[in-house]
Structures are given as structure tokens and as C-alpha cells.
mmCIF entry with sequence, helices, sheets and N, C-alpha, C, O atoms, coordinates in Angstrom:
data_MODEL
# 
_entry.id   MODEL 
# 
_entity.id                         1 
_entity.type                       polymer 
_entity.pdbx_number_of_molecules   1 
# 
_entity_poly.entity_id                      1 
_entity_poly.type                           'polypeptide(L)' 
_entity_poly.nstd_linkage                   no 
_entity_poly.nstd_monomer                   no 
_entity_poly.pdbx_seq_one_letter_code       YLQTAPHLAIIPGVAIVISVLGFNLIGDGLREGLDPKLRGR 
_entity_poly.pdbx_seq_one_letter_code_can   YLQTAPHLAIIPGVAIVISVLGFNLIGDGLREGLDPKLRGR 
_entity_poly.pdbx_strand_id                 A 
# 
loop_
_entity_poly_seq.entity_id 
_entity_poly_seq.num 
_entity_poly_seq.mon_id 
_entity_poly_seq.hetero 
1 1  TYR n 
1 2  LEU n 
1 3  GLN n 
1 4  THR n 
1 5  ALA n 
1 6  PRO n 
1 7  HIS n 
1 8  LEU n 
1 9  ALA n 
1 10 ILE n 
1 11 ILE n 
1 12 PRO n 
1 13 GLY n 
1 14 VAL n 
1 15 ALA n 
1 16 ILE n 
1 17 VAL n 
1 18 ILE n 
1 19 SER n 
1 20 VAL n 
1 21 LEU n 
1 22 GLY n 
1 23 PHE n 
1 24 ASN n 
1 25 LEU n 
1 26 ILE n 
1 27 GLY n 
1 28 ASP n 
1 29 GLY n 
1 30 LEU n 
1 31 ARG n 
1 32 GLU n 
1 33 GLY n 
1 34 LEU n 
1 35 ASP n 
1 36 PRO n 
1 37 LYS n 
1 38 LEU n 
1 39 ARG n 
1 40 GLY n 
1 41 ARG n 
# 
_struct_asym.id          A 
_struct_asym.entity_id   1 
# 
loop_
_struct_conf.conf_type_id 
_struct_conf.id 
_struct_conf.pdbx_PDB_helix_id 
_struct_conf.beg_label_comp_id 
_struct_conf.beg_label_asym_id 
_struct_conf.beg_label_seq_id 
_struct_conf.pdbx_beg_PDB_ins_code 
_struct_conf.end_label_comp_id 
_struct_conf.end_label_asym_id 
_struct_conf.end_label_seq_id 
_struct_conf.pdbx_end_PDB_ins_code 
_struct_conf.beg_auth_comp_id 
_struct_conf.beg_auth_asym_id 
_struct_conf.beg_auth_seq_id 
_struct_conf.end_auth_comp_id 
_struct_conf.end_auth_asym_id 
_struct_conf.end_auth_seq_id 
_struct_conf.pdbx_PDB_helix_class 
_struct_conf.details 
_struct_conf.pdbx_PDB_helix_length 
HELX_P HELX_P1 AA1 HIS A 7  ? LEU A 34 ? HIS A 7  LEU A 34 1 ? 28 
HELX_P HELX_P2 AA2 PRO A 36 ? ARG A 39 ? PRO A 36 ARG A 39 1 ? 4  
# 
_struct_conf_type.id          HELX_P 
_struct_conf_type.criteria    ? 
_struct_conf_type.reference   ? 
# 
loop_
_atom_site.group_PDB 
_atom_site.id 
_atom_site.type_symbol 
_atom_site.label_atom_id 
_atom_site.label_alt_id 
_atom_site.label_comp_id 
_atom_site.label_asym_id 
_atom_site.label_entity_id 
_atom_site.label_seq_id 
_atom_site.pdbx_PDB_ins_code 
_atom_site.Cartn_x 
_atom_site.Cartn_y 
_atom_site.Cartn_z 
_atom_site.occupancy 
_atom_site.B_iso_or_equiv 
_atom_site.pdbx_formal_charge 
_atom_site.auth_seq_id 
_atom_site.auth_comp_id 
_atom_site.auth_asym_id 
_atom_site.auth_atom_id 
_atom_site.pdbx_PDB_model_num 
ATOM 1   N N  . TYR A 1 1  ? -5.694  -26.445 5.632   1.00 0.00 ? 1  TYR A N  1 
ATOM 2   C CA . TYR A 1 1  ? -6.521  -25.440 6.313   1.00 0.00 ? 1  TYR A CA 1 
ATOM 3   C C  . TYR A 1 1  ? -7.257  -24.465 5.332   1.00 0.00 ? 1  TYR A C  1 
ATOM 4   O O  . TYR A 1 1  ? -8.234  -23.811 5.699   1.00 0.00 ? 1  TYR A O  1 
ATOM 5   N N  . LEU A 1 2  ? -6.776  -24.407 4.154   1.00 0.00 ? 2  LEU A N  1 
ATOM 6   C CA . LEU A 1 2  ? -7.285  -23.372 3.234   1.00 0.00 ? 2  LEU A CA 1 
ATOM 7   C C  . LEU A 1 2  ? -8.755  -23.753 2.803   1.00 0.00 ? 2  LEU A C  1 
ATOM 8   O O  . LEU A 1 2  ? -9.576  -22.893 2.482   1.00 0.00 ? 2  LEU A O  1 
ATOM 9   N N  . GLN A 1 3  ? -9.038  -25.170 2.822   1.00 0.00 ? 3  GLN A N  1 
ATOM 10  C CA . GLN A 1 3  ? -10.317 -25.529 2.355   1.00 0.00 ? 3  GLN A CA 1 
ATOM 11  C C  . GLN A 1 3  ? -11.409 -25.441 3.524   1.00 0.00 ? 3  GLN A C  1 
ATOM 12  O O  . GLN A 1 3  ? -12.596 -25.271 3.249   1.00 0.00 ? 3  GLN A O  1 
ATOM 13  N N  . THR A 1 4  ? -10.977 -25.557 4.770   1.00 0.00 ? 4  THR A N  1 
ATOM 14  C CA . THR A 1 4  ? -11.853 -25.482 5.903   1.00 0.00 ? 4  THR A CA 1 
ATOM 15  C C  . THR A 1 4  ? -11.950 -24.044 6.411   1.00 0.00 ? 4  THR A C  1 
ATOM 16  O O  . THR A 1 4  ? -13.003 -23.655 6.915   1.00 0.00 ? 4  THR A O  1 
ATOM 17  N N  . ALA A 1 5  ? -10.898 -23.249 6.298   1.00 0.00 ? 5  ALA A N  1 
ATOM 18  C CA . ALA A 1 5  ? -10.878 -21.927 6.802   1.00 0.00 ? 5  ALA A CA 1 
ATOM 19  C C  . ALA A 1 5  ? -10.144 -20.963 5.885   1.00 0.00 ? 5  ALA A C  1 
ATOM 20  O O  . ALA A 1 5  ? -9.047  -20.514 6.219   1.00 0.00 ? 5  ALA A O  1 
ATOM 21  N N  . PRO A 1 6  ? -10.716 -20.640 4.751   1.00 0.00 ? 6  PRO A N  1 
ATOM 22  C CA . PRO A 1 6  ? -10.063 -19.762 3.815   1.00 0.00 ? 6  PRO A CA 1 
ATOM 23  C C  . PRO A 1 6  ? -9.683  -18.356 4.327   1.00 0.00 ? 6  PRO A C  1 
ATOM 24  O O  . PRO A 1 6  ? -8.748  -17.721 3.838   1.00 0.00 ? 6  PRO A O  1 
ATOM 25  N N  . HIS A 1 7  ? -10.482 -17.885 5.373   1.00 0.00 ? 7  HIS A N  1 
ATOM 26  C CA . HIS A 1 7  ? -10.224 -16.524 5.875   1.00 0.00 ? 7  HIS A CA 1 
ATOM 27  C C  . HIS A 1 7  ? -8.838  -16.471 6.472   1.00 0.00 ? 7  HIS A C  1 
ATOM 28  O O  . HIS A 1 7  ? -8.275  -15.379 6.543   1.00 0.00 ? 7  HIS A O  1 
ATOM 29  N N  . LEU A 1 8  ? -8.217  -17.622 6.928   1.00 0.00 ? 8  LEU A N  1 
ATOM 30  C CA . LEU A 1 8  ? -6.818  -17.571 7.406   1.00 0.00 ? 8  LEU A CA 1 
ATOM 31  C C  . LEU A 1 8  ? -5.802  -17.097 6.456   1.00 0.00 ? 8  LEU A C  1 
ATOM 32  O O  . LEU A 1 8  ? -4.747  -16.621 6.876   1.00 0.00 ? 8  LEU A O  1 
ATOM 33  N N  . ALA A 1 9  ? -6.076  -17.207 5.098   1.00 0.00 ? 9  ALA A N  1 
ATOM 34  C CA . ALA A 1 9  ? -5.215  -16.777 4.076   1.00 0.00 ? 9  ALA A CA 1 
ATOM 35  C C  . ALA A 1 9  ? -5.670  -15.480 3.395   1.00 0.00 ? 9  ALA A C  1 
ATOM 36  O O  . ALA A 1 9  ? -4.867  -14.669 2.933   1.00 0.00 ? 9  ALA A O  1 
ATOM 37  N N  . ILE A 1 10 ? -7.030  -15.324 3.355   1.00 0.00 ? 10 ILE A N  1 
ATOM 38  C CA . ILE A 1 10 ? -7.521  -14.104 2.645   1.00 0.00 ? 10 ILE A CA 1 
ATOM 39  C C  . ILE A 1 10 ? -7.353  -12.825 3.501   1.00 0.00 ? 10 ILE A C  1 
ATOM 40  O O  . ILE A 1 10 ? -6.956  -11.789 2.970   1.00 0.00 ? 10 ILE A O  1 
ATOM 41  N N  . ILE A 1 11 ? -7.650  -12.885 4.824   1.00 0.00 ? 11 ILE A N  1 
ATOM 42  C CA . ILE A 1 11 ? -7.495  -11.748 5.631   1.00 0.00 ? 11 ILE A CA 1 
ATOM 43  C C  . ILE A 1 11 ? -6.115  -11.145 5.660   1.00 0.00 ? 11 ILE A C  1 
ATOM 44  O O  . ILE A 1 11 ? -5.981  -9.945  5.421   1.00 0.00 ? 11 ILE A O  1 
ATOM 45  N N  . PRO A 1 12 ? -5.022  -11.958 5.956   1.00 0.00 ? 12 PRO A N  1 
ATOM 46  C CA . PRO A 1 12 ? -3.732  -11.385 5.826   1.00 0.00 ? 12 PRO A CA 1 
ATOM 47  C C  . PRO A 1 12 ? -3.286  -10.925 4.440   1.00 0.00 ? 12 PRO A C  1 
ATOM 48  O O  . PRO A 1 12 ? -2.509  -9.980  4.301   1.00 0.00 ? 12 PRO A O  1 
ATOM 49  N N  . GLY A 1 13 ? -3.757  -11.566 3.493   1.00 0.00 ? 13 GLY A N  1 
ATOM 50  C CA . GLY A 1 13 ? -3.449  -11.164 2.069   1.00 0.00 ? 13 GLY A CA 1 
ATOM 51  C C  . GLY A 1 13 ? -4.029  -9.823  1.812   1.00 0.00 ? 13 GLY A C  1 
ATOM 52  O O  . GLY A 1 13 ? -3.347  -9.005  1.196   1.00 0.00 ? 13 GLY A O  1 
ATOM 53  N N  . VAL A 1 14 ? -5.201  -9.521  2.216   1.00 0.00 ? 14 VAL A N  1 
ATOM 54  C CA . VAL A 1 14 ? -5.882  -8.242  2.012   1.00 0.00 ? 14 VAL A CA 1 
ATOM 55  C C  . VAL A 1 14 ? -5.205  -7.267  2.783   1.00 0.00 ? 14 VAL A C  1 
ATOM 56  O O  . VAL A 1 14 ? -5.004  -6.153  2.301   1.00 0.00 ? 14 VAL A O  1 
ATOM 57  N N  . ALA A 1 15 ? -4.794  -7.586  4.030   1.00 0.00 ? 15 ALA A N  1 
ATOM 58  C CA . ALA A 1 15 ? -4.091  -6.530  4.869   1.00 0.00 ? 15 ALA A CA 1 
ATOM 59  C C  . ALA A 1 15 ? -2.684  -6.164  4.244   1.00 0.00 ? 15 ALA A C  1 
ATOM 60  O O  . ALA A 1 15 ? -2.235  -5.021  4.321   1.00 0.00 ? 15 ALA A O  1 
ATOM 61  N N  . ILE A 1 16 ? -2.059  -7.133  3.663   1.00 0.00 ? 16 ILE A N  1 
ATOM 62  C CA . ILE A 1 16 ? -0.780  -6.827  3.003   1.00 0.00 ? 16 ILE A CA 1 
ATOM 63  C C  . ILE A 1 16 ? -0.992  -5.878  1.747   1.00 0.00 ? 16 ILE A C  1 
ATOM 64  O O  . ILE A 1 16 ? -0.242  -4.928  1.520   1.00 0.00 ? 16 ILE A O  1 
ATOM 65  N N  . VAL A 1 17 ? -2.035  -6.205  0.980   1.00 0.00 ? 17 VAL A N  1 
ATOM 66  C CA . VAL A 1 17 ? -2.257  -5.367  -0.181  1.00 0.00 ? 17 VAL A CA 1 
ATOM 67  C C  . VAL A 1 17 ? -2.666  -3.957  0.171   1.00 0.00 ? 17 VAL A C  1 
ATOM 68  O O  . VAL A 1 17 ? -2.276  -2.994  -0.489  1.00 0.00 ? 17 VAL A O  1 
ATOM 69  N N  . ILE A 1 18 ? -3.479  -3.848  1.247   1.00 0.00 ? 18 ILE A N  1 
ATOM 70  C CA . ILE A 1 18 ? -3.926  -2.512  1.714   1.00 0.00 ? 18 ILE A CA 1 
ATOM 71  C C  . ILE A 1 18 ? -2.675  -1.768  2.241   1.00 0.00 ? 18 ILE A C  1 
ATOM 72  O O  . ILE A 1 18 ? -2.537  -0.576  1.967   1.00 0.00 ? 18 ILE A O  1 
ATOM 73  N N  . SER A 1 19 ? -1.768  -2.420  2.979   1.00 0.00 ? 19 SER A N  1 
ATOM 74  C CA . SER A 1 19 ? -0.556  -1.777  3.483   1.00 0.00 ? 19 SER A CA 1 
ATOM 75  C C  . SER A 1 19 ? 0.352   -1.297  2.378   1.00 0.00 ? 19 SER A C  1 
ATOM 76  O O  . SER A 1 19 ? 0.857   -0.174  2.393   1.00 0.00 ? 19 SER A O  1 
ATOM 77  N N  . VAL A 1 20 ? 0.550   -2.203  1.397   1.00 0.00 ? 20 VAL A N  1 
ATOM 78  C CA . VAL A 1 20 ? 1.485   -1.853  0.287   1.00 0.00 ? 20 VAL A CA 1 
ATOM 79  C C  . VAL A 1 20 ? 0.950   -0.617  -0.528  1.00 0.00 ? 20 VAL A C  1 
ATOM 80  O O  . VAL A 1 20 ? 1.735   0.217   -0.979  1.00 0.00 ? 20 VAL A O  1 
ATOM 81  N N  . LEU A 1 21 ? -0.426  -0.528  -0.703  1.00 0.00 ? 21 LEU A N  1 
ATOM 82  C CA . LEU A 1 21 ? -1.014  0.530   -1.443  1.00 0.00 ? 21 LEU A CA 1 
ATOM 83  C C  . LEU A 1 21 ? -0.907  1.787   -0.628  1.00 0.00 ? 21 LEU A C  1 
ATOM 84  O O  . LEU A 1 21 ? -0.644  2.863   -1.164  1.00 0.00 ? 21 LEU A O  1 
ATOM 85  N N  . GLY A 1 22 ? -1.109  1.659   0.663   1.00 0.00 ? 22 GLY A N  1 
ATOM 86  C CA . GLY A 1 22 ? -1.009  2.836   1.575   1.00 0.00 ? 22 GLY A CA 1 
ATOM 87  C C  . GLY A 1 22 ? 0.325   3.425   1.527   1.00 0.00 ? 22 GLY A C  1 
ATOM 88  O O  . GLY A 1 22 ? 0.464   4.640   1.387   1.00 0.00 ? 22 GLY A O  1 
ATOM 89  N N  . PHE A 1 23 ? 1.432   2.529   1.650   1.00 0.00 ? 23 PHE A N  1 
ATOM 90  C CA . PHE A 1 23 ? 2.756   3.076   1.743   1.00 0.00 ? 23 PHE A CA 1 
ATOM 91  C C  . PHE A 1 23 ? 3.086   3.736   0.353   1.00 0.00 ? 23 PHE A C  1 
ATOM 92  O O  . PHE A 1 23 ? 3.772   4.757   0.306   1.00 0.00 ? 23 PHE A O  1 
ATOM 93  N N  . ASN A 1 24 ? 2.609   3.161   -0.727  1.00 0.00 ? 24 ASN A N  1 
ATOM 94  C CA . ASN A 1 24 ? 2.823   3.639   -2.087  1.00 0.00 ? 24 ASN A CA 1 
ATOM 95  C C  . ASN A 1 24 ? 2.269   5.103   -2.184  1.00 0.00 ? 24 ASN A C  1 
ATOM 96  O O  . ASN A 1 24 ? 2.943   6.030   -2.634  1.00 0.00 ? 24 ASN A O  1 
ATOM 97  N N  . LEU A 1 25 ? 1.030   5.228   -1.740  1.00 0.00 ? 25 LEU A N  1 
ATOM 98  C CA . LEU A 1 25 ? 0.460   6.582   -1.762  1.00 0.00 ? 25 LEU A CA 1 
ATOM 99  C C  . LEU A 1 25 ? 1.064   7.608   -0.949  1.00 0.00 ? 25 LEU A C  1 
ATOM 100 O O  . LEU A 1 25 ? 1.169   8.774   -1.328  1.00 0.00 ? 25 LEU A O  1 
ATOM 101 N N  . ILE A 1 26 ? 1.491   7.145   0.255   1.00 0.00 ? 26 ILE A N  1 
ATOM 102 C CA . ILE A 1 26 ? 2.235   8.021   1.152   1.00 0.00 ? 26 ILE A CA 1 
ATOM 103 C C  . ILE A 1 26 ? 3.577   8.414   0.464   1.00 0.00 ? 26 ILE A C  1 
ATOM 104 O O  . ILE A 1 26 ? 3.948   9.588   0.473   1.00 0.00 ? 26 ILE A O  1 
ATOM 105 N N  . GLY A 1 27 ? 4.238   7.518   -0.077  1.00 0.00 ? 27 GLY A N  1 
ATOM 106 C CA . GLY A 1 27 ? 5.608   7.824   -0.779  1.00 0.00 ? 27 GLY A CA 1 
ATOM 107 C C  . GLY A 1 27 ? 5.451   8.760   -1.940  1.00 0.00 ? 27 GLY A C  1 
ATOM 108 O O  . GLY A 1 27 ? 6.257   9.663   -2.163  1.00 0.00 ? 27 GLY A O  1 
ATOM 109 N N  . ASP A 1 28 ? 4.319   8.503   -2.723  1.00 0.00 ? 28 ASP A N  1 
ATOM 110 C CA . ASP A 1 28 ? 4.082   9.461   -3.775  1.00 0.00 ? 28 ASP A CA 1 
ATOM 111 C C  . ASP A 1 28 ? 3.806   10.848  -3.296  1.00 0.00 ? 28 ASP A C  1 
ATOM 112 O O  . ASP A 1 28 ? 4.307   11.817  -3.866  1.00 0.00 ? 28 ASP A O  1 
ATOM 113 N N  . GLY A 1 29 ? 3.000   10.968  -2.238  1.00 0.00 ? 29 GLY A N  1 
ATOM 114 C CA . GLY A 1 29 ? 2.690   12.285  -1.704  1.00 0.00 ? 29 GLY A CA 1 
ATOM 115 C C  . GLY A 1 29 ? 3.872   12.943  -1.093  1.00 0.00 ? 29 GLY A C  1 
ATOM 116 O O  . GLY A 1 29 ? 4.000   14.164  -1.187  1.00 0.00 ? 29 GLY A O  1 
ATOM 117 N N  . LEU A 1 30 ? 4.741   12.211  -0.477  1.00 0.00 ? 30 LEU A N  1 
ATOM 118 C CA . LEU A 1 30 ? 6.021   12.833  0.136   1.00 0.00 ? 30 LEU A CA 1 
ATOM 119 C C  . LEU A 1 30 ? 6.883   13.301  -1.025  1.00 0.00 ? 30 LEU A C  1 
ATOM 120 O O  . LEU A 1 30 ? 7.448   14.394  -0.975  1.00 0.00 ? 30 LEU A O  1 
ATOM 121 N N  . ARG A 1 31 ? 6.991   12.474  -2.086  1.00 0.00 ? 31 ARG A N  1 
ATOM 122 C CA . ARG A 1 31 ? 7.851   12.823  -3.099  1.00 0.00 ? 31 ARG A CA 1 
ATOM 123 C C  . ARG A 1 31 ? 7.369   14.104  -3.919  1.00 0.00 ? 31 ARG A C  1 
ATOM 124 O O  . ARG A 1 31 ? 8.182   14.916  -4.361  1.00 0.00 ? 31 ARG A O  1 
ATOM 125 N N  . GLU A 1 32 ? 6.108   14.217  -4.077  1.00 0.00 ? 32 GLU A N  1 
ATOM 126 C CA . GLU A 1 32 ? 5.470   15.434  -4.712  1.00 0.00 ? 32 GLU A CA 1 
ATOM 127 C C  . GLU A 1 32 ? 5.692   16.595  -3.737  1.00 0.00 ? 32 GLU A C  1 
ATOM 128 O O  . GLU A 1 32 ? 5.969   17.706  -4.188  1.00 0.00 ? 32 GLU A O  1 
ATOM 129 N N  . GLY A 1 33 ? 5.585   16.392  -2.473  1.00 0.00 ? 33 GLY A N  1 
ATOM 130 C CA . GLY A 1 33 ? 5.715   17.585  -1.554  1.00 0.00 ? 33 GLY A CA 1 
ATOM 131 C C  . GLY A 1 33 ? 7.150   18.047  -1.340  1.00 0.00 ? 33 GLY A C  1 
ATOM 132 O O  . GLY A 1 33 ? 7.430   19.230  -1.147  1.00 0.00 ? 33 GLY A O  1 
ATOM 133 N N  . LEU A 1 34 ? 8.015   17.101  -1.379  1.00 0.00 ? 34 LEU A N  1 
ATOM 134 C CA . LEU A 1 34 ? 9.483   17.471  -0.910  1.00 0.00 ? 34 LEU A CA 1 
ATOM 135 C C  . LEU A 1 34 ? 10.420  17.545  -2.162  1.00 0.00 ? 34 LEU A C  1 
ATOM 136 O O  . LEU A 1 34 ? 11.528  18.063  -2.019  1.00 0.00 ? 34 LEU A O  1 
ATOM 137 N N  . ASP A 1 35 ? 10.052  17.075  -3.328  1.00 0.00 ? 35 ASP A N  1 
ATOM 138 C CA . ASP A 1 35 ? 10.945  17.124  -4.443  1.00 0.00 ? 35 ASP A CA 1 
ATOM 139 C C  . ASP A 1 35 ? 10.955  18.507  -5.079  1.00 0.00 ? 35 ASP A C  1 
ATOM 140 O O  . ASP A 1 35 ? 9.948   18.903  -5.667  1.00 0.00 ? 35 ASP A O  1 
ATOM 141 N N  . PRO A 1 36 ? 12.019  19.239  -4.990  1.00 0.00 ? 36 PRO A N  1 
ATOM 142 C CA . PRO A 1 36 ? 12.015  20.678  -5.680  1.00 0.00 ? 36 PRO A CA 1 
ATOM 143 C C  . PRO A 1 36 ? 11.884  20.615  -7.145  1.00 0.00 ? 36 PRO A C  1 
ATOM 144 O O  . PRO A 1 36 ? 11.408  21.573  -7.753  1.00 0.00 ? 36 PRO A O  1 
ATOM 145 N N  . LYS A 1 37 ? 12.291  19.505  -7.778  1.00 0.00 ? 37 LYS A N  1 
ATOM 146 C CA . LYS A 1 37 ? 12.101  19.501  -9.219  1.00 0.00 ? 37 LYS A CA 1 
ATOM 147 C C  . LYS A 1 37 ? 10.746  19.448  -9.736  1.00 0.00 ? 37 LYS A C  1 
ATOM 148 O O  . LYS A 1 37 ? 10.429  19.986  -10.797 1.00 0.00 ? 37 LYS A O  1 
ATOM 149 N N  . LEU A 1 38 ? 9.886   18.758  -8.942  1.00 0.00 ? 38 LEU A N  1 
ATOM 150 C CA . LEU A 1 38 ? 8.533   18.639  -9.348  1.00 0.00 ? 38 LEU A CA 1 
ATOM 151 C C  . LEU A 1 38 ? 7.615   19.811  -8.928  1.00 0.00 ? 38 LEU A C  1 
ATOM 152 O O  . LEU A 1 38 ? 6.490   19.896  -9.420  1.00 0.00 ? 38 LEU A O  1 
ATOM 153 N N  . ARG A 1 39 ? 8.055   20.695  -8.054  1.00 0.00 ? 39 ARG A N  1 
ATOM 154 C CA . ARG A 1 39 ? 7.266   21.824  -7.690  1.00 0.00 ? 39 ARG A CA 1 
ATOM 155 C C  . ARG A 1 39 ? 7.091   22.816  -8.726  1.00 0.00 ? 39 ARG A C  1 
ATOM 156 O O  . ARG A 1 39 ? 6.112   23.561  -8.697  1.00 0.00 ? 39 ARG A O  1 
ATOM 157 N N  . GLY A 1 40 ? 8.003   22.891  -9.685  1.00 0.00 ? 40 GLY A N  1 
ATOM 158 C CA . GLY A 1 40 ? 7.955   23.924  -10.696 1.00 0.00 ? 40 GLY A CA 1 
ATOM 159 C C  . GLY A 1 40 ? 6.857   23.491  -11.707 1.00 0.00 ? 40 GLY A C  1 
ATOM 160 O O  . GLY A 1 40 ? 6.466   24.363  -12.483 1.00 0.00 ? 40 GLY A O  1 
ATOM 161 N N  . ARG A 1 41 ? 6.329   22.288  -11.788 1.00 0.00 ? 41 ARG A N  1 
ATOM 162 C CA . ARG A 1 41 ? 5.394   21.803  -12.842 1.00 0.00 ? 41 ARG A CA 1 
ATOM 163 C C  . ARG A 1 41 ? 4.020   22.139  -12.425 1.00 0.00 ? 41 ARG A C  1 
ATOM 164 O O  . ARG A 1 41 ? 3.066   21.836  -13.142 1.00 0.00 ? 41 ARG A O  1 
# 
């Protein structure tokens, strides 16, 4: 199916990459906001 309809693999792959990056950024933001050790810097 990849040769006839490559969008069937590309679209979910891009969605996974965007989701992982989004969760990573959310996690970093929460850590910066909630970690008392980092607030002093």
C-alpha cells in the first residue's frame, strides 16, 4: 500500500511526531513552572 497510497503512512507518522513534540513542550513548561529548585534561577 505504501507505493500506491503513501499518505496512509505519512499522515499518522506526522501526527505522532507532532504529539510527541507537544507533550515534550508541555512537560518542560510544567517542570519549569512547578519545580521549586528551578524558580531561583
